[in-house]
N, CA, C, O and the ligand as a Tripos MOL2 file, in Angstrom:
@<TRIPOS>MOLECULE
protein
  297   295    75     0     0
PROTEIN
NO_CHARGES

@<TRIPOS>ATOM
      1 N           8.9290  -47.4610   37.6350 N.3       1 MET1
      2 CA          7.9610  -46.4060   37.8090 C.3       1 MET1
      3 C           6.5520  -46.8980   38.0990 C.2       1 MET1
      4 O           6.0950  -47.8210   37.4240 O.2       1 MET1
      5 N           5.8650  -46.3500   39.0320 N.am      2 SER2
      6 CA          4.5770  -46.8330   39.3760 C.3       2 SER2
      7 C           3.5110  -46.2400   38.5630 C.2       2 SER2
      8 O           3.7640  -45.2380   37.8950 O.2       2 SER2
      9 N           2.3270  -46.7710   38.5570 N.am      3 ILE3
     10 CA          1.2630  -46.2930   37.6960 C.3       3 ILE3
     11 C           0.8840  -44.8410   37.9460 C.2       3 ILE3
     12 O           0.7740  -44.0740   36.9890 O.2       3 ILE3
     13 N           0.6820  -44.4400   39.1750 N.am      4 PRO4
     14 CA          0.3520  -43.0390   39.4520 C.3       4 PRO4
     15 C           1.3900  -42.0180   38.8940 C.2       4 PRO4
     16 O           1.0450  -40.9520   38.3850 O.2       4 PRO4
     17 N           2.6170  -42.3980   39.0170 N.am      5 ASN5
     18 CA          3.6950  -41.5700   38.5650 C.3       5 ASN5
     19 C           3.6260  -41.4580   37.0300 C.2       5 ASN5
     20 O           3.8600  -40.3950   36.4560 O.2       5 ASN5
     21 N           3.3050  -42.5660   36.4020 N.am      6 LEU6
     22 CA          3.1630  -42.5870   35.0080 C.3       6 LEU6
     23 C           2.0530  -41.7050   34.4970 C.2       6 LEU6
     24 O           2.2230  -41.0200   33.4890 O.2       6 LEU6
     25 N           0.9080  -41.7060   35.1750 N.am      7 ILE7
     26 CA         -0.2530  -40.9290   34.8620 C.3       7 ILE7
     27 C           0.1260  -39.4090   35.0250 C.2       7 ILE7
     28 O          -0.1720  -38.5910   34.1550 O.2       7 ILE7
     29 N           0.7950  -39.0670   36.1740 N.am      8 LEU8
     30 CA          1.3150  -37.7750   36.5080 C.3       8 LEU8
     31 C           2.1400  -37.2520   35.3770 C.2       8 LEU8
     32 O           1.8980  -36.1640   34.8560 O.2       8 LEU8
     33 N           3.1920  -38.0940   34.9710 N.am      9 ALA9
     34 CA          4.1280  -37.7410   33.9140 C.3       9 ALA9
     35 C           3.4390  -37.4400   32.6700 C.2       9 ALA9
     36 O           3.7990  -36.5050   31.9540 O.2       9 ALA9
     37 N           2.3680  -38.2710   32.3630 N.am     10 TYR10
     38 CA          1.6340  -38.1220   31.0790 C.3      10 TYR10
     39 C           0.8020  -36.8650   31.1650 C.2      10 TYR10
     40 O           0.7170  -36.1480   30.1680 O.2      10 TYR10
     41 N           0.1600  -36.5380   32.3240 N.am     11 ALA11
     42 CA         -0.5840  -35.3360   32.3930 C.3      11 ALA11
     43 C           0.3140  -34.0740   32.2990 C.2      11 ALA11
     44 O          -0.0620  -33.0670   31.6990 O.2      11 ALA11
     45 N           1.4900  -34.1700   32.9020 N.am     12 LEU12
     46 CA          2.3460  -32.9860   32.8360 C.3      12 LEU12
     47 C           2.8600  -32.7940   31.4070 C.2      12 LEU12
     48 O           3.0390  -31.6620   30.9580 O.2      12 LEU12
     49 N           3.1020  -33.9220   30.6770 N.am     13 ALA13
     50 CA          3.4980  -33.8990   29.2830 C.3      13 ALA13
     51 C           2.4010  -33.2470   28.4200 C.2      13 ALA13
     52 O           2.6710  -32.4740   27.5010 O.2      13 ALA13
     53 N           1.2490  -33.5740   28.7380 N.am     14 MET14
     54 CA          0.0670  -33.0610   27.9870 C.3      14 MET14
     55 C          -0.0890  -31.4840   28.2350 C.2      14 MET14
     56 O          -0.4330  -30.7200   27.3330 O.2      14 MET14
     57 N           0.1820  -31.0910   29.4790 N.am     15 LEU15
     58 CA          0.0530  -29.6540   29.8430 C.3      15 LEU15
     59 C           1.1900  -28.9280   29.1840 C.2      15 LEU15
     60 O           0.9810  -27.8500   28.6290 O.2      15 LEU15
     61 N           2.3630  -29.4610   29.2180 N.am     16 ALA16
     62 CA          3.5520  -28.8260   28.5560 C.3      16 ALA16
     63 C           3.1900  -28.6190   27.0440 C.2      16 ALA16
     64 O           3.3570  -27.5440   26.4670 O.2      16 ALA16
     65 N           2.6830  -29.7340   26.4610 N.am     17 GLY17
     66 CA          2.3020  -29.5990   25.0690 C.3      17 GLY17
     67 C           1.2780  -28.5100   24.8040 C.2      17 GLY17
     68 O           1.4430  -27.7510   23.8490 O.2      17 GLY17
     69 N           0.2500  -28.4020   25.5900 N.am     18 LEU18
     70 CA         -0.8190  -27.3950   25.4170 C.3      18 LEU18
     71 C          -0.2170  -26.0370   25.6350 C.2      18 LEU18
     72 O          -0.5390  -25.1080   24.8950 O.2      18 LEU18
     73 N           0.5980  -25.8850   26.5650 N.am     19 ALA19
     74 CA          1.2490  -24.5610   26.8810 C.3      19 ALA19
     75 C           2.1550  -24.1330   25.6010 C.2      19 ALA19
     76 O           2.1430  -23.0040   25.1110 O.2      19 ALA19
     77 N           2.9000  -25.1640   25.1680 N.am     20 GLY20
     78 CA          3.7460  -24.8710   23.9490 C.3      20 GLY20
     79 C           2.8920  -24.3760   22.8310 C.2      20 GLY20
     80 O           3.2140  -23.3740   22.1930 O.2      20 GLY20
     81 N           1.7410  -25.1020   22.5660 N.am     21 LEU21
     82 CA          0.9120  -24.7850   21.4730 C.3      21 LEU21
     83 C           0.2740  -23.4170   21.6350 C.2      21 LEU21
     84 O           0.1490  -22.6690   20.6660 O.2      21 LEU21
     85 N          -0.1450  -23.0760   22.8950 N.am     22 GLY22
     86 CA         -0.7060  -21.7630   23.1980 C.3      22 GLY22
     87 C           0.3190  -20.6460   22.9730 C.2      22 GLY22
     88 O          -0.0030  -19.5750   22.4580 O.2      22 GLY22
     89 N           1.5490  -20.9280   23.3720 N.am     23 ILE23
     90 CA          2.5630  -19.9040   23.1190 C.3      23 ILE23
     91 C           2.7970  -19.7190   21.5560 C.2      23 ILE23
     92 O           2.9390  -18.6050   21.0500 O.2      23 ILE23
     93 N           2.8240  -20.7910   20.9080 N.am     24 TYR24
     94 CA          3.1260  -20.8240   19.5250 C.3      24 TYR24
     95 C           1.9920  -20.0570   18.6730 C.2      24 TYR24
     96 O           2.2890  -19.3100   17.7410 O.2      24 TYR24
     97 N           0.7540  -20.2930   19.0490 N.am     25 SER25
     98 CA         -0.3610  -19.6910   18.3130 C.3      25 SER25
     99 C          -0.3950  -18.2090   18.7190 C.2      25 SER25
    100 O          -0.7210  -17.3730   17.8770 O.2      25 SER25
    101 N          -0.0580  -17.8320   20.0260 N.am     26 GLU26
    102 CA         -0.0300  -16.3900   20.3840 C.3      26 GLU26
    103 C           1.1290  -15.6980   19.5590 C.2      26 GLU26
    104 O           0.9890  -14.5530   19.1280 O.2      26 GLU26
    105 N           2.2650  -16.4310   19.3580 N.am     27 TYR27
    106 CA          3.3230  -15.8850   18.6330 C.3      27 TYR27
    107 C           2.9460  -15.6230   17.1020 C.2      27 TYR27
    108 O           3.2920  -14.6010   16.5080 O.2      27 TYR27
    109 N           2.2330  -16.6100   16.5510 N.am     28 ARG28
    110 CA          1.8580  -16.4510   15.2200 C.3      28 ARG28
    111 C           0.8340  -15.2590   15.0810 C.2      28 ARG28
    112 O           0.8720  -14.4440   14.1590 O.2      28 ARG28
    113 N          -0.0820  -15.2550   16.1040 N.am     29 ARG29
    114 CA         -1.1360  -14.1770   16.0200 C.3      29 ARG29
    115 C          -0.4730  -12.7960   15.9400 C.2      29 ARG29
    116 O          -0.7790  -11.9530   15.0970 O.2      29 ARG29
    117 N           0.4660  -12.6330   16.8940 N.am     30 ARG30
    118 CA          1.2220  -11.2340   16.9260 C.3      30 ARG30
    119 C           1.9770  -11.0090   15.6970 C.2      30 ARG30
    120 O           2.0770   -9.8610   15.2620 O.2      30 ARG30
    121 N           2.5470  -12.0510   15.0640 N.am     31 ARG31
    122 CA          3.3200  -11.8070   13.8770 C.3      31 ARG31
    123 C           2.3780  -11.2900   12.7450 C.2      31 ARG31
    124 O           2.7720  -10.4500   11.9360 O.2      31 ARG31
    125 N           1.1570  -11.8010   12.7150 N.am     32 PHE32
    126 CA          0.2890  -11.4210   11.6090 C.3      32 PHE32
    127 C          -0.6050  -10.2150   11.9810 C.2      32 PHE32
    128 O          -1.2760   -9.6670   11.1070 O.2      32 PHE32
    129 N          -0.6260   -9.7850   13.2850 N.am     33 GLU33
    130 CA         -1.5490   -8.7410   13.6250 C.3      33 GLU33
    131 C          -1.1920   -7.3820   13.1400 C.2      33 GLU33
    132 O          -2.0790   -6.6410   12.7170 O.2      33 GLU33
    133 N           0.1140   -6.9920   13.1780 N.am     34 PRO34
    134 CA          0.4450   -5.5920   12.8410 C.3      34 PRO34
    135 C           0.0110   -5.1680   11.4710 C.2      34 PRO34
    136 O           0.5040   -4.1420   11.0000 O.2      34 PRO34
    137 N          -0.8720   -5.8660   10.7830 N.am     35 ARG35
    138 CA         -1.4000   -5.4220    9.5530 C.3      35 ARG35
    139 C          -2.8940   -5.4290    9.6540 C.2      35 ARG35
    140 O          -3.5120   -6.3550    9.1280 O.2      35 ARG35
    141 N          -3.5370   -4.4520   10.3000 N.am     36 PRO36
    142 CA         -4.9720   -4.5440   10.6440 C.3      36 PRO36
    143 C          -5.8410   -4.9140    9.4270 C.2      36 PRO36
    144 O          -6.0310   -6.0890    9.1120 O.2      36 PRO36
    145 N          -6.3560   -3.8840    8.7630 N.am     37 SER37
    146 CA         -7.2140   -4.2720    7.6380 C.3      37 SER37
    147 C          -6.7760   -3.3690    6.5170 C.2      37 SER37
    148 O          -7.2090   -2.2190    6.4430 O.2      37 SER37
    149 N          -5.9350   -3.8590    5.6500 N.am     38 GLU38
    150 CA         -5.5750   -3.0490    4.5190 C.3      38 GLU38
    151 C          -6.4930   -3.2890    3.3540 C.2      38 GLU38
    152 O          -6.3510   -2.7240    2.2700 O.2      38 GLU38
    153 N          -7.4350   -4.1500    3.6270 N.am     39 ASP39
    154 CA         -8.4840   -4.4660    2.5550 C.3      39 ASP39
    155 C          -9.3300   -3.2410    2.3180 C.2      39 ASP39
    156 O          -9.5470   -2.4040    3.1940 O.2      39 ASP39
    157 N          -9.8060   -3.1800    1.0650 N.am     40 ARG40
    158 CA        -10.7240   -2.0490    0.7560 C.3      40 ARG40
    159 C         -12.1140   -2.4870    1.1170 C.2      40 ARG40
    160 O         -12.5210   -3.6400    0.9770 O.2      40 ARG40
    161 N         -12.8570   -1.4210    1.6210 N.am     41 ILE41
    162 CA        -14.1910   -1.6870    2.0130 C.3      41 ILE41
    163 C         -15.1840   -1.2830    0.8990 C.2      41 ILE41
    164 O         -15.0780   -0.2080    0.3080 O.2      41 ILE41
    165 N         -16.1010   -2.1380    0.6480 N.am     42 PHE42
    166 CA        -17.1230   -1.8550   -0.4630 C.3      42 PHE42
    167 C         -18.5010   -1.8050    0.2130 C.2      42 PHE42
    168 O         -18.7350   -2.5120    1.1930 O.2      42 PHE42
    169 N         -19.3660   -1.0140   -0.2810 N.am     43 ARG43
    170 CA        -20.7700   -0.9170    0.1920 C.3      43 ARG43
    171 C         -21.6270   -1.1210   -1.1370 C.2      43 ARG43
    172 O         -21.4940   -0.3520   -2.0900 O.2      43 ARG43
    173 N         -22.4520   -2.1200   -1.1520 N.am     44 CYS44
    174 CA        -23.2360   -2.3850   -2.3990 C.3      44 CYS44
    175 C         -24.2650   -1.2110   -2.4860 C.2      44 CYS44
    176 O         -24.9070   -0.8090   -1.5150 O.2      44 CYS44
    177 N         -24.3530   -0.7130   -3.7350 N.am     45 GLN45
    178 CA        -25.3070    0.3620   -3.9460 C.3      45 GLN45
    179 C         -26.6840   -0.1490   -4.1970 C.2      45 GLN45
    180 O         -27.6160    0.6540   -4.2450 O.2      45 GLN45
    181 N         -26.8830   -1.4400   -4.3620 N.am     46 ARG46
    182 CA        -28.1690   -1.9680   -4.6220 C.3      46 ARG46
    183 C         -28.8010   -2.5150   -3.2650 C.2      46 ARG46
    184 O         -29.9110   -2.1500   -2.8770 O.2      46 ARG46
    185 N         -28.0160   -3.3990   -2.5940 N.am     47 CYS47
    186 CA        -28.6810   -4.0350   -1.3710 C.3      47 CYS47
    187 C         -28.0080   -3.5800   -0.1590 C.2      47 CYS47
    188 O         -28.3820   -4.0280    0.9260 O.2      47 CYS47
    189 N         -27.0060   -2.6920   -0.2340 N.am     48 GLY48
    190 CA        -26.3860   -2.0990    1.0530 C.3      48 GLY48
    191 C         -25.4810   -3.0230    1.7970 C.2      48 GLY48
    192 O         -25.0890   -2.7450    2.9310 O.2      48 GLY48
    193 N         -25.1260   -4.1820    1.1390 N.am     49 TYR49
    194 CA        -24.1870   -5.1480    1.8490 C.3      49 TYR49
    195 C         -22.7730   -4.5560    1.8910 C.2      49 TYR49
    196 O         -22.2310   -4.0950    0.8860 O.2      49 TYR49
    197 N         -22.1990   -4.5920    3.1170 N.am     50 VAL50
    198 CA        -20.8650   -4.0530    3.2680 C.3      50 VAL50
    199 C         -19.8950   -5.2580    3.2930 C.2      50 VAL50
    200 O         -20.1370   -6.2280    4.0100 O.2      50 VAL50
    201 N         -18.8050   -5.1940    2.5130 N.am     51 TYR51
    202 CA        -17.8310   -6.2800    2.4760 C.3      51 TYR51
    203 C         -16.5060   -5.7090    2.1120 C.2      51 TYR51
    204 O         -16.3670   -4.5280    1.7950 O.2      51 TYR51
    205 N         -15.5070   -6.6000    2.1660 N.am     52 THR52
    206 CA        -14.1440   -6.1350    1.9610 C.3      52 THR52
    207 C         -13.4840   -7.0280    0.7880 C.2      52 THR52
    208 O         -13.8910   -8.1550    0.5060 O.2      52 THR52
    209 N         -12.4610   -6.4050    0.1710 N.am     53 ASP53
    210 CA        -11.8170   -7.1800   -0.8730 C.3      53 ASP53
    211 C         -10.3460   -6.7680   -0.7880 C.2      53 ASP53
    212 O          -9.9400   -5.8770   -0.0420 O.2      53 ASP53
    213 N          -9.5600   -7.5080   -1.6330 N.am     54 ASP54
    214 CA         -8.0770   -7.2140   -1.6980 C.3      54 ASP54
    215 C          -7.7840   -5.7050   -1.9300 C.2      54 ASP54
    216 O          -8.5510   -5.0810   -2.6630 O.2      54 ASP54
    217 N          -6.7170   -5.0720   -1.3520 N.am     55 PRO55
    218 CA         -6.4700   -3.7340   -1.5020 C.3      55 PRO55
    219 C          -6.1020   -3.3070   -2.9930 C.2      55 PRO55
    220 O          -6.0990   -2.1250   -3.3380 O.2      55 PRO55
    221 N          -5.8040   -4.3170   -3.8140 N.am     56 ASP56
    222 CA         -5.3270   -3.8780   -5.1850 C.3      56 ASP56
    223 C          -6.4690   -3.9020   -6.2420 C.2      56 ASP56
    224 O          -6.2590   -3.7580   -7.4470 O.2      56 ASP56
    225 N          -7.6600   -4.0910   -5.7050 N.am     57 VAL57
    226 CA         -8.8310   -4.0660   -6.6610 C.3      57 VAL57
    227 C          -9.5780   -2.8110   -6.4860 C.2      57 VAL57
    228 O          -9.7890   -2.3450   -5.3670 O.2      57 VAL57
    229 N         -10.0080   -2.2180   -7.6470 N.am     58 ASP58
    230 CA        -10.7710   -0.9520   -7.5490 C.3      58 ASP58
    231 C         -12.2530   -1.2080   -7.4730 C.2      58 ASP58
    232 O         -13.0040   -0.4570   -6.8500 O.2      58 ASP58
    233 N         -12.6570   -2.2670   -8.1100 N.am     59 ARG59
    234 CA        -14.0860   -2.5500   -8.1550 C.3      59 ARG59
    235 C         -14.3020   -4.0160   -7.7530 C.2      59 ARG59
    236 O         -13.5660   -4.8860   -8.2180 O.2      59 ARG59
    237 N         -15.3220   -4.3180   -6.8740 N.am     60 SER60
    238 CA        -15.5100   -5.6300   -6.4640 C.3      60 SER60
    239 C         -17.0360   -5.9990   -6.6050 C.2      60 SER60
    240 O         -17.9200   -5.1480   -6.5070 O.2      60 SER60
    241 N         -17.2590   -7.2510   -6.8280 N.am     61 ARG61
    242 CA        -18.6560   -7.7480   -6.9960 C.3      61 ARG61
    243 C         -19.1900   -8.0910   -5.6520 C.2      61 ARG61
    244 O         -18.5100   -8.7170   -4.8390 O.2      61 ARG61
    245 N         -20.4730   -7.6630   -5.3980 N.am     62 CYS62
    246 CA        -21.1900   -7.9710   -4.2750 C.3      62 CYS62
    247 C         -21.5360   -9.3890   -4.1820 C.2      62 CYS62
    248 O         -22.0870   -9.9530   -5.1280 O.2      62 CYS62
    249 N         -21.2240  -10.0370   -3.0200 N.am     63 SER63
    250 CA        -21.4430  -11.4490   -2.9560 C.3      63 SER63
    251 C         -22.9510  -11.7510   -2.7040 C.2      63 SER63
    252 O         -23.3780  -12.9030   -2.7770 O.2      63 SER63
    253 N         -23.6690  -10.7860   -2.4330 N.am     64 GLN64
    254 CA        -25.1390  -10.9530   -2.1410 C.3      64 GLN64
    255 C         -25.9920  -10.8740   -3.3840 C.2      64 GLN64
    256 O         -26.8340  -11.7400   -3.6230 O.2      64 GLN64
    257 N         -25.7790   -9.8420   -4.1780 N.am     65 CYS65
    258 CA        -26.5390   -9.6360   -5.3770 C.3      65 CYS65
    259 C         -25.8490   -9.5520   -6.6500 C.2      65 CYS65
    260 O         -26.4940   -9.5380   -7.6980 O.2      65 CYS65
    261 N         -24.4750   -9.4910   -6.6320 N.am     66 GLY66
    262 CA        -23.6730   -9.6030   -7.8450 C.3      66 GLY66
    263 C         -23.4110   -8.2720   -8.5320 C.2      66 GLY66
    264 O         -22.7820   -8.2130   -9.5880 O.2      66 GLY66
    265 N         -23.8930   -7.2310   -7.9280 N.am     67 LEU67
    266 CA        -23.6190   -5.8310   -8.4860 C.3      67 LEU67
    267 C         -22.1210   -5.4830   -8.2700 C.2      67 LEU67
    268 O         -21.5580   -5.8150   -7.2270 O.2      67 LEU67
    269 N         -21.5250   -4.8600   -9.1900 N.am     68 THR68
    270 CA        -20.1460   -4.4100   -9.1050 C.3      68 THR68
    271 C         -20.1310   -3.0830   -8.4750 C.2      68 THR68
    272 O         -20.8510   -2.1990   -8.9390 O.2      68 THR68
    273 N         -19.3300   -2.8500   -7.4000 N.am     69 ASN69
    274 CA        -19.3180   -1.5790   -6.7250 C.3      69 ASN69
    275 C         -17.9050   -0.9360   -6.6570 C.2      69 ASN69
    276 O         -16.9120   -1.6530   -6.7770 O.2      69 ASN69
    277 N         -17.8030    0.3480   -6.4740 N.am     70 ASP70
    278 CA        -16.6660    1.0250   -6.2290 C.3      70 ASP70
    279 C         -16.2270    0.9670   -4.7800 C.2      70 ASP70
    280 O         -17.0700    0.8570   -3.8900 O.2      70 ASP70
    281 N         -14.9070    1.0390   -4.5140 N.am     71 ALA71
    282 CA        -14.4770    1.0760   -3.0680 C.3      71 ALA71
    283 C         -14.8210    2.3090   -2.4160 C.2      71 ALA71
    284 O         -14.9110    3.3590   -3.0530 O.2      71 ALA71
    285 N         -15.0320    2.2280   -1.0860 N.am     72 ILE72
    286 CA        -15.2220    3.3820   -0.2100 C.3      72 ILE72
    287 C         -13.9150    4.0600    0.0150 C.2      72 ILE72
    288 O         -12.9730    3.4030    0.4590 O.2      72 ILE72
    289 N         -13.7830    5.3740   -0.2700 N.am     73 GLU73
    290 CA        -12.4900    6.0340    0.0260 C.3      73 GLU73
    291 C         -12.6880    6.8410    1.3300 C.2      73 GLU73
    292 O         -13.7300    7.4390    1.5960 O.2      73 GLU73
    293 N         -11.6220    6.8020    2.0950 N.am     74 PHE74
    294 CA        -11.6750    7.5630    3.4630 C.3      74 PHE74
    295 C         -10.9100    8.8360    3.2940 C.2      74 PHE74
    296 O         -10.8010    9.6210    4.2360 O.2      74 PHE74
    297 ZN        -25.5110   -6.1680   -3.3510 Zn       75 ZN75
@<TRIPOS>BOND
     1     1     2 1
     2     2     3 1
     3     3     4 2
     4     3     5 am
     5     5     6 1
     6     6     7 1
     7     7     8 2
     8     7     9 am
     9     9    10 1
    10    10    11 1
    11    11    12 2
    12    11    13 am
    13    13    14 1
    14    14    15 1
    15    15    16 2
    16    15    17 am
    17    17    18 1
    18    18    19 1
    19    19    20 2
    20    19    21 am
    21    21    22 1
    22    22    23 1
    23    23    24 2
    24    23    25 am
    25    25    26 1
    26    26    27 1
    27    27    28 2
    28    27    29 am
    29    29    30 1
    30    30    31 1
    31    31    32 2
    32    31    33 am
    33    33    34 1
    34    34    35 1
    35    35    36 2
    36    35    37 am
    37    37    38 1
    38    38    39 1
    39    39    40 2
    40    39    41 am
    41    41    42 1
    42    42    43 1
    43    43    44 2
    44    43    45 am
    45    45    46 1
    46    46    47 1
    47    47    48 2
    48    47    49 am
    49    49    50 1
    50    50    51 1
    51    51    52 2
    52    51    53 am
    53    53    54 1
    54    54    55 1
    55    55    56 2
    56    55    57 am
    57    57    58 1
    58    58    59 1
    59    59    60 2
    60    59    61 am
    61    61    62 1
    62    62    63 1
    63    63    64 2
    64    63    65 am
    65    65    66 1
    66    66    67 1
    67    67    68 2
    68    67    69 am
    69    69    70 1
    70    70    71 1
    71    71    72 2
    72    71    73 am
    73    73    74 1
    74    74    75 1
    75    75    76 2
    76    75    77 am
    77    77    78 1
    78    78    79 1
    79    79    80 2
    80    79    81 am
    81    81    82 1
    82    82    83 1
    83    83    84 2
    84    83    85 am
    85    85    86 1
    86    86    87 1
    87    87    88 2
    88    87    89 am
    89    89    90 1
    90    90    91 1
    91    91    92 2
    92    91    93 am
    93    93    94 1
    94    94    95 1
    95    95    96 2
    96    95    97 am
    97    97    98 1
    98    98    99 1
    99    99   100 2
   100    99   101 am
   101   101   102 1
   102   102   103 1
   103   103   104 2
   104   103   105 am
   105   105   106 1
   106   106   107 1
   107   107   108 2
   108   107   109 am
   109   109   110 1
   110   110   111 1
   111   111   112 2
   112   111   113 am
   113   113   114 1
   114   114   115 1
   115   115   116 2
   116   115   117 am
   117   117   118 1
   118   118   119 1
   119   119   120 2
   120   119   121 am
   121   121   122 1
   122   122   123 1
   123   123   124 2
   124   123   125 am
   125   125   126 1
   126   126   127 1
   127   127   128 2
   128   127   129 am
   129   129   130 1
   130   130   131 1
   131   131   132 2
   132   131   133 am
   133   133   134 1
   134   134   135 1
   135   135   136 2
   136   135   137 am
   137   137   138 1
   138   138   139 1
   139   139   140 2
   140   139   141 am
   141   141   142 1
   142   142   143 1
   143   143   144 2
   144   143   145 am
   145   145   146 1
   146   146   147 1
   147   147   148 2
   148   147   149 am
   149   149   150 1
   150   150   151 1
   151   151   152 2
   152   151   153 am
   153   153   154 1
   154   154   155 1
   155   155   156 2
   156   155   157 am
   157   157   158 1
   158   158   159 1
   159   159   160 2
   160   159   161 am
   161   161   162 1
   162   162   163 1
   163   163   164 2
   164   163   165 am
   165   165   166 1
   166   166   167 1
   167   167   168 2
   168   167   169 am
   169   169   170 1
   170   170   171 1
   171   171   172 2
   172   171   173 am
   173   173   174 1
   174   174   175 1
   175   175   176 2
   176   175   177 am
   177   177   178 1
   178   178   179 1
   179   179   180 2
   180   179   181 am
   181   181   182 1
   182   182   183 1
   183   183   184 2
   184   183   185 am
   185   185   186 1
   186   186   187 1
   187   187   188 2
   188   187   189 am
   189   189   190 1
   190   190   191 1
   191   191   192 2
   192   191   193 am
   193   193   194 1
   194   194   195 1
   195   195   196 2
   196   195   197 am
   197   197   198 1
   198   198   199 1
   199   199   200 2
   200   199   201 am
   201   201   202 1
   202   202   203 1
   203   203   204 2
   204   203   205 am
   205   205   206 1
   206   206   207 1
   207   207   208 2
   208   207   209 am
   209   209   210 1
   210   210   211 1
   211   211   212 2
   212   211   213 am
   213   213   214 1
   214   214   215 1
   215   215   216 2
   216   215   217 am
   217   217   218 1
   218   218   219 1
   219   219   220 2
   220   219   221 am
   221   221   222 1
   222   222   223 1
   223   223   224 2
   224   223   225 am
   225   225   226 1
   226   226   227 1
   227   227   228 2
   228   227   229 am
   229   229   230 1
   230   230   231 1
   231   231   232 2
   232   231   233 am
   233   233   234 1
   234   234   235 1
   235   235   236 2
   236   235   237 am
   237   237   238 1
   238   238   239 1
   239   239   240 2
   240   239   241 am
   241   241   242 1
   242   242   243 1
   243   243   244 2
   244   243   245 am
   245   245   246 1
   246   246   247 1
   247   247   248 2
   248   247   249 am
   249   249   250 1
   250   250   251 1
   251   251   252 2
   252   251   253 am
   253   253   254 1
   254   254   255 1
   255   255   256 2
   256   255   257 am
   257   257   258 1
   258   258   259 1
   259   259   260 2
   260   259   261 am
   261   261   262 1
   262   262   263 1
   263   263   264 2
   264   263   265 am
   265   265   266 1
   266   266   267 1
   267   267   268 2
   268   267   269 am
   269   269   270 1
   270   270   271 1
   271   271   272 2
   272   271   273 am
   273   273   274 1
   274   274   275 1
   275   275   276 2
   276   275   277 am
   277   277   278 1
   278   278   279 1
   279   279   280 2
   280   279   281 am
   281   281   282 1
   282   282   283 1
   283   283   284 2
   284   283   285 am
   285   285   286 1
   286   286   287 1
   287   287   288 2
   288   287   289 am
   289   289   290 1
   290   290   291 1
   291   291   292 2
   292   291   293 am
   293   293   294 1
   294   294   295 1
   295   295   296 2
@<TRIPOS>SUBSTRUCTURE
     1 MET1         2 RESIDUE 1 A MET
     2 SER2         6 RESIDUE 1 A SER
     3 ILE3        10 RESIDUE 1 A ILE
     4 PRO4        14 RESIDUE 1 A PRO
     5 ASN5        18 RESIDUE 1 A ASN
     6 LEU6        22 RESIDUE 1 A LEU
     7 ILE7        26 RESIDUE 1 A ILE
     8 LEU8        30 RESIDUE 1 A LEU
     9 ALA9        34 RESIDUE 1 A ALA
    10 TYR10       38 RESIDUE 1 A TYR
    11 ALA11       42 RESIDUE 1 A ALA
    12 LEU12       46 RESIDUE 1 A LEU
    13 ALA13       50 RESIDUE 1 A ALA
    14 MET14       54 RESIDUE 1 A MET
    15 LEU15       58 RESIDUE 1 A LEU
    16 ALA16       62 RESIDUE 1 A ALA
    17 GLY17       66 RESIDUE 1 A GLY
    18 LEU18       70 RESIDUE 1 A LEU
    19 ALA19       74 RESIDUE 1 A ALA
    20 GLY20       78 RESIDUE 1 A GLY
    21 LEU21       82 RESIDUE 1 A LEU
    22 GLY22       86 RESIDUE 1 A GLY
    23 ILE23       90 RESIDUE 1 A ILE
    24 TYR24       94 RESIDUE 1 A TYR
    25 SER25       98 RESIDUE 1 A SER
    26 GLU26      102 RESIDUE 1 A GLU
    27 TYR27      106 RESIDUE 1 A TYR
    28 ARG28      110 RESIDUE 1 A ARG
    29 ARG29      114 RESIDUE 1 A ARG
    30 ARG30      118 RESIDUE 1 A ARG
    31 ARG31      122 RESIDUE 1 A ARG
    32 PHE32      126 RESIDUE 1 A PHE
    33 GLU33      130 RESIDUE 1 A GLU
    34 PRO34      134 RESIDUE 1 A PRO
    35 ARG35      138 RESIDUE 1 A ARG
    36 PRO36      142 RESIDUE 1 A PRO
    37 SER37      146 RESIDUE 1 A SER
    38 GLU38      150 RESIDUE 1 A GLU
    39 ASP39      154 RESIDUE 1 A ASP
    40 ARG40      158 RESIDUE 1 A ARG
    41 ILE41      162 RESIDUE 1 A ILE
    42 PHE42      166 RESIDUE 1 A PHE
    43 ARG43      170 RESIDUE 1 A ARG
    44 CYS44      174 RESIDUE 1 A CYS
    45 GLN45      178 RESIDUE 1 A GLN
    46 ARG46      182 RESIDUE 1 A ARG
    47 CYS47      186 RESIDUE 1 A CYS
    48 GLY48      190 RESIDUE 1 A GLY
    49 TYR49      194 RESIDUE 1 A TYR
    50 VAL50      198 RESIDUE 1 A VAL
    51 TYR51      202 RESIDUE 1 A TYR
    52 THR52      206 RESIDUE 1 A THR
    53 ASP53      210 RESIDUE 1 A ASP
    54 ASP54      214 RESIDUE 1 A ASP
    55 PRO55      218 RESIDUE 1 A PRO
    56 ASP56      222 RESIDUE 1 A ASP
    57 VAL57      226 RESIDUE 1 A VAL
    58 ASP58      230 RESIDUE 1 A ASP
    59 ARG59      234 RESIDUE 1 A ARG
    60 SER60      238 RESIDUE 1 A SER
    61 ARG61      242 RESIDUE 1 A ARG
    62 CYS62      246 RESIDUE 1 A CYS
    63 SER63      250 RESIDUE 1 A SER
    64 GLN64      254 RESIDUE 1 A GLN
    65 CYS65      258 RESIDUE 1 A CYS
    66 GLY66      262 RESIDUE 1 A GLY
    67 LEU67      266 RESIDUE 1 A LEU
    68 THR68      270 RESIDUE 1 A THR
    69 ASN69      274 RESIDUE 1 A ASN
    70 ASP70      278 RESIDUE 1 A ASP
    71 ALA71      282 RESIDUE 1 A ALA
    72 ILE72      286 RESIDUE 1 A ILE
    73 GLU73      290 RESIDUE 1 A GLU
    74 PHE74      294 RESIDUE 1 A PHE
    75 ZN75       297 GROUP 0 **** ****
């Protein structure tokens, strides 16, 4: 095998690896996407900061000022 062929083979192997990685990450992204945002949304009554927290909590502490707020219901 000559040197240019080796370099070509190496470049092709790199490309194949990158393509495989891209397909894999796309597959992972799609698997996790069908759950948009089930998190609850909170709006701080003191500083107005909007943030999210786990869906199973009723009250969450504002990360900006520390005030505990109720979730916004839609
Ligand atoms: Zn706040």
